[in-house]
C-alpha positions in Angstrom: 17.5 -20.5 21.1 20.1 -20.3 17.8 22.1 -18.4 15.7 21.5 -18.8 11.6 24.8 -18.3 9.6 25.5 -15.6 7.4 25.1 -17.0 3.7 26.3 -15.0 0.6 23.4 -17.8 -1.2 20.5 -16.2 0.4 22.2 -12.8 -0.3 22.3 -12.8 -3.9 19.1 -15.2 -3.5 17.4 -11.7 -1.8 19.0 -8.9 -4.7 17.4 -11.6 -7.0 13.9 -11.2 -5.6 14.2 -7.8 -4.6 14.4 -6.6 -8.5 12.3 -4.5 -10.3 11.7 -7.3 -13.4 10.2 -9.7 -10.9 7.7 -7.5 -10.3 5.4 -9.1 -13.1 4.9 -12.3 -11.0 7.2 -12.7 -8.1 5.1 -15.2 -6.5 7.1 -18.2 -8.0 9.9 -16.9 -6.4 8.3 -16.0 -3.2 7.6 -19.9 -2.8 10.9 -21.1 -3.9 12.0 -18.6 -0.9 9.3 -20.1 1.2 10.0 -23.5 0.7 14.1 -23.2 1.1 14.7 -20.3 3.6 11.5 -19.6 5.9 14.2 -18.0 7.8 17.5 -16.3 6.4 20.2 -14.5 7.1 22.2 -13.3 4.1 24.1 -10.5 6.0 24.8 -9.4 9.6 22.3 -7.9 11.5 19.9 -8.4 8.3 16.8 -11.0 8.6 14.1 -12.3 6.0 11.1 -13.9 7.5 8.8 -15.3 4.9 6.3 -17.4 7.3 2.9 -15.6 7.9 2.6 -17.1 11.4 6.2 -15.7 11.5 5.4 -12.2 10.4 2.3 -12.0 12.6 4.3 -12.8 15.3 7.1 -9.9 14.7 4.0 -7.5 13.8 3.3 -7.5 17.3 6.2 -8.1 19.2 6.6 -4.9 21.3 10.7 -5.7 21.0 10.2 -5.2 17.3 9.2 -1.6 16.4 10.8 0.9 13.7 14.2 2.6 12.7 14.9 5.9 11.2 17.8 5.2 9.5 20.0 2.1 8.8 22.9 -0.2 10.9 25.9 0.2 9.2 26.1 -2.9 6.6 22.9 -3.1 6.0 22.4 0.5 4.7 22.1 -0.5 0.6 19.7 -3.3 1.6 17.5 -1.8 3.6 17.5 2.3 4.0 14.4 4.0 2.5 13.1 7.2 1.7 11.0 9.0 4.8 7.6 10.2 3.6 7.8 12.8 5.5 11.6 14.2 5.1 14.4 13.9 6.9 14.4 14.8 10.9 10.4 15.2 9.9 8.7 13.0 12.6 6.4 10.8 10.5 3.8 8.2 12.2 5.5 6.1 9.8 8.8 5.8 12.1 7.8 6.3 15.1 7.3 3.9 18.3 5.4 4.5 21.1 5.0 6.9 23.3 4.8 9.6 20.1 3.7 7.1 17.6 0.4 6.3 20.0 -0.2 10.2 20.2 0.1 11.0 16.5 -2.1 8.0 15.3 -4.5 9.1 17.8 -4.8 12.2 16.9 -4.7 10.6 12.5 -7.7 8.0 13.0 -10.1 10.8 13.7 -10.3 10.9 9.6 -11.0 7.0 9.5 -13.3 6.1 12.2 -16.7 3.7 11.2 -18.9 7.2 11.2 -16.4 8.9 8.9 -16.2 6.4 6.2 -19.8 6.2 5.9 -20.2 9.5 5.7 -17.8 9.8 3.1 -19.6 6.4 1.1 -22.1 8.1 -1.0 -19.6 10.6 -2.4 -17.3 7.1 -3.0 -20.6 5.9 -4.9 -20.8 9.2 -6.9 -17.3 9.3 -8.0 -17.4 5.7 -9.2 -20.4 6.2 -11.4 -18.5 9.5 -13.1 -15.2 7.6 -13.7 -16.5 4.6 -15.0 -19.1 6.3 -17.2 -16.7 8.5 -18.2 -14.3 5.3 -19.0 -16.8 3.7 -21.1 -18.4 6.6 -22.7 -21.6 6.8 -20.5 -22.6 3.4 -21.6 -24.0 0.8 -19.8 -22.5 -1.5 -21.7 -19.1 -2.2 -22.5 -18.9 -2.2 -25.8 -17.5 1.2 -26.8 -14.6 2.4 -24.1 -14.7 5.8 -24.5 -13.4 6.9 -28.2 -13.0 3.7 -29.6 -10.0 2.6 -27.7 -9.2 0.2 -24.8 -9.7 1.8 -21.4 -6.7 1.9 -19.2 -8.6 1.2 -15.5 -5.7 2.4 -13.7 -5.4 5.7 -15.0 -9.3 5.9 -15.4 -10.9 4.5 -12.6 -7.8 2.9 -10.0 -6.1 6.0 -9.4 -8.4 9.1 -9.7 -10.8 7.4 -7.3 -9.1 7.3 -4.0 -6.9 10.6 -5.2 -10.7 12.7 -5.4 -11.3 10.7 -2.0 -8.4 11.6 -0.1 -7.8 15.0 -1.7 -11.4 15.8 -0.5 -10.8 14.5 2.9 -7.5 16.9 3.1 -9.2 20.0 1.3 -6.3 19.8 -1.3 -8.0 21.5 -4.7 -8.9 19.9 -8.0 -6.4 21.6 -9.8 -3.6 20.7 -7.1 -3.9 16.7 -7.7 -2.0 16.3 -10.7 1.0 17.9 -8.6 0.2 15.4 -5.8 0.2 12.2 -8.1 3.7 13.4 -8.8 4.7 13.7 -5.5 3.4 10.5 -4.5 4.9 8.3 -7.5 8.3 9.7 -6.6 7.8 9.2 -2.5 5.8 5.5 -3.3 9.1 4.2 -5.2 11.6 6.5 -2.3 9.9 3.3 0.4 12.1 0.5 -2.1 15.7 -0.5 -0.7 18.1 1.9 -1.3 20.3 -0.3 -3.8 17.7 -0.5 -6.4 17.4 3.2 -6.7 19.9 4.9 -9.2 21.4 8.5 -8.1 18.5 10.3 -10.4 15.8 8.9 -8.4 17.2 9.6 -5.3 17.2 13.2 -6.1 13.9 13.4 -7.6 12.7 12.0 -4.6 14.2 14.5 -2.4 13.0 16.9 -4.7 9.4 15.7 -4.7 9.8 15.4 -0.4 10.6 19.3 -0.3 8.1 20.1 -3.3 5.7 18.7 -1.5 5.8 19.9 2.5 6.2 23.3 0.8 2.7 23.2 -1.1 1.0 22.1 2.3 3.1 24.7 4.4 1.6 26.9 1.5 -1.9 25.6 3.1 -1.9 26.2 6.0 -1.9 30.5 6.7 -5.4 30.0 4.8 -6.7 26.9 6.9 -5.8 29.1 9.5 -7.7 32.2 8.7 -10.4 30.6 7.3 -10.9 26.5 8.2 -12.9 24.0 6.5 -14.7 21.1 7.2 -11.2 19.0 6.1 -9.1 17.5 7.7 -5.8 19.7 7.7 -8.3 22.4 9.2 -9.0 20.1 12.0 -5.2 18.7 12.9 -4.3 22.4 12.5 -6.5 23.3 14.7 -5.3 20.9 17.4 -1.6 22.1 16.9 -2.7 25.5 17.8 -4.6 24.5 20.6 -3.0 22.4 22.9 0.3 21.8 20.8 -0.3 18.2 20.7 0.9 17.8 17.3 4.3 20.0 16.3 4.1 21.9 12.4 6.2 19.6 11.4 4.2 16.1 12.6 1.3 17.7 11.3 3.0 18.6 7.4 4.4 14.5 8.1 1.5 13.3 8.7 -0.7 14.6 5.6 2.2 13.7 3.5 1.4 10.1 4.7 -1.8 10.5 4.1 -2.4 11.7 1.1 0.4 9.0 -0.3 -0.7 6.1 1.6 -4.6 7.0 0.9 -4.3 6.5 -2.8 -0.8 4.5 -4.0 -2.0 1.1 -2.0 -6.2 1.4 -3.2 -5.0 2.3 -6.6 -3.0 -1.0 -6.5 -6.2 -3.3 -4.7 -8.4 -2.0 -7.6 -5.8 -3.3 -10.1 -5.7 -6.7 -8.4 -9.1 -7.2 -7.8 -10.1 -6.7 -11.4 -7.1 -8.5 -12.9 -7.9 -11.4 -10.5 -11.3 -11.5 -11.7 -10.6 -11.3 -15.2 -8.0 -14.2 -15.7 -10.6 -15.8 -13.5 -13.6 -16.3 -15.6 -15.4 -18.7 -13.0 -15.1 -16.3 -9.9 -16.2 -13.3 -12.1 -19.3 -15.1 -13.2 -19.9 -15.7 -9.6 -19.4 -12.3 -8.2 -21.7 -10.6 -11.2 -24.2 -13.2 -10.6 -24.4 -12.1 -6.6 -22.5 -8.6 -6.1 -23.0 -9.1 -2.7 -19.6 -10.7 -2.7 -17.8 -7.6 -4.1 -16.4 -7.1 -0.8 -15.0 -10.7 -0.1 -13.5 -10.8 -4.5 -11.6 -7.7 -2.3 -10.7 -9.6 0.5 -9.2 -12.2 -1.7 -7.3 -9.9 -3.7 -5.5 -8.9 -0.8 -4.1 -12.2 0.1 -3.9 -13.3 -3.3 -2.0 -9.8 -4.3 -1.7 -7.7 -1.8 -0.4 -4.1 -2.3 2.4 -4.1 -0.1 4.8 -6.6 -0.6 7.2 -6.3 1.9 8.1 -4.8 5.0 10.8 -4.1 7.7 10.9 -3.6 11.1 13.8 -3.4 13.6 14.8 -5.3 16.6 14.6 -3.1 19.5 15.7 -6.1 22.2 17.4 -9.3 21.6 14.3 -12.0 20.8 13.9 -14.6 18.5 11.8 -15.8 15.1 11.2 -19.3 14.9 13.5 -20.3 17.8 16.3 -18.2 16.2 18.0 -15.7 17.4 17.5 -11.8 16.6 20.2 -9.2 18.2 19.3 -5.7 19.0 19.8 -3.4 16.2 19.2 -6.1 13.7 17.1 -5.2 10.7 13.8 -7.9 9.5 12.6 -7.6 6.1 9.7 -9.6 6.0 7.7 -11.1 3.0 4.2 -10.5 3.1 4.1 -11.2 -0.8 5.0 -15.1 0.4 3.4 -14.9 3.8 0.3 -14.4 1.7 0.7 -17.4 0.2 1.5 -19.6 2.8 0.6 -23.0 2.2 0.6 -24.1 5.8 -1.8 -20.8 6.3 -4.1 -21.5 3.0 -5.9 -24.0 1.5 -4.3 -24.1 -2.5 -2.7 -20.3 -2.2 -2.1 -19.4 -5.6 -5.7 -19.7 -6.2 -8.2 -16.7 -6.7 -10.9 -17.9 -4.5 -13.7 -15.5 -3.7 -16.1 -18.2 -1.4 -12.8 -18.8 0.2 -13.7 -20.0 4.2 -10.4 -19.3 5.5 -8.2 -16.5 4.6 -6.1 -14.4 6.9 -3.3 -11.3 5.3 -1.3 -9.1 6.5 -2.0 -6.5 3.5 -2.8 -3.9 5.8 -1.0 -5.5 8.4 -0.7 -5.8 12.2 -0.3 -5.1 15.5 0.0 -0.9 16.4 1.2 0.2 13.0 -2.2 -1.4 11.1 -2.8 0.6 8.4 -5.5 3.3 9.3 -6.9 3.7 6.3 -7.8 -0.1 5.9 -11.5 1.0 6.1 -11.9 3.5 3.6 -10.0 1.2 0.9 -12.0 -1.6 1.8 -14.5 0.6 0.5 -13.7 2.2 -2.4 -12.1 -1.3 -3.8 -15.7 -2.9 -3.3 -17.8 0.1 -4.8 -15.6 0.0 -7.5 -15.9 -3.5 -8.3 -19.6 -3.2 -7.8 -19.9 -0.7 -10.0 -18.3 -2.5 -12.9 -19.5 -5.8 -12.1 -22.4 -5.0 -15.1 -19.6 -4.6 -17.4 -16.3 -7.2 -16.8 -18.3 -10.0 -18.2 -18.0 -8.2 -21.2 -14.6 -6.8 -21.3 -11.3 -8.9 -21.6 -7.7 -7.6 -21.3 -6.2 -5.7 -24.0 -2.2 -6.6 -24.2 -0.2 -7.4 -21.6 -0.9 -5.6 -18.3 1.7 -3.3 -17.2 3.5 -3.0 -14.0 5.3 -0.2 -12.3 8.8 -1.1 -11.3 8.3 -0.8 -7.2 9.7 -3.4 -5.1 7.4 -2.4 -2.2 4.1 -1.3 -3.2 3.6 -3.4 -5.7 1.0 -2.7 -7.9 -0.2 -2.0 -12.0 0.9 0.9 -14.3 -1.9 0.1 -16.6 -4.9 -2.5 -17.3 -6.3 -1.4 -20.9 -9.4 -3.3 -20.9 -11.3 -4.0 -24.5 -15.3 -5.5 -25.2 -14.5 -9.2 -25.4 
């Protein structure tokens, strides 16, 4: 094993790679990074890994875990907000055994049986939203109001918001506030040096308001428990102290934020890819059973989560390079998803791709709990849109959110072709 030297050139390249202005198309920069510096060390105690095999290794290796806080000298590059709030034990930030305990409780919401039970409701909600988006027409020649219809605000966002809100029992009138808080907290996952003080203040306020709102729900759920997940988790807390109230609130915030932010981006990504690749769209439109494969290819081709971090709990190595305990490792999932060593023609969107490895939902013990639900929501959305998409085109330029870690469309307007 050998130790990489610190490279100021790598540090400058990393800052450019993470800049919000790169969000519209980061993949050429990822390709250069992957070719030139597959394992990099831009500063002390900070490494960057971009090959798919190396990312898989880090995510599966128990020598790497989560660290709540940043090591001196890396804080401005890797410190991120905490969706659960300072001092709150969020599942997102825990290592075993606490992670194992909380994940086991949270997994009750996303069992295969539970997702199957939710599917008819997802179908119903999707149908309602698509009909509203296009004025109730079975055709795409008359978007509601005669204006181009925005896929994100009319379908990709409200669908997963409704699903996760119903799962947790959030009243419909409260959901706009939930979206606002989630937007601020999703941005808090970006490296701290990208965030102005005003934005960090909004994040702290959103975190406090979100926490206060959820705590306010608990008394009524104790008095009148329902079939929602908050009631179920509260029953666990009250019965055997397996879940503290702080953990319960942090878990609900994580589920609410993660439950719609990535699905919103996934729906936008797969529709955009299909519209930009007419031959692939024609293939899926002719065979709607391929909708799920289109979603899988979008997860590889344009993953919602572009970057994640791990903390070296012990001295270890990656790709023959020494990684000292106490170091952070940034995993460029956006680059790994198009690693030519793992995927033929990685920059081509191909629904019928035979070999498709991707890390869009992570890998190892932190693999996304909501992955089955996100897949179902996106697949139902694509299948419901398929009769309309061949008649549509993109109106103007898609608009991207400024987020670096959770990348996705802010707006994708559609109009008759």
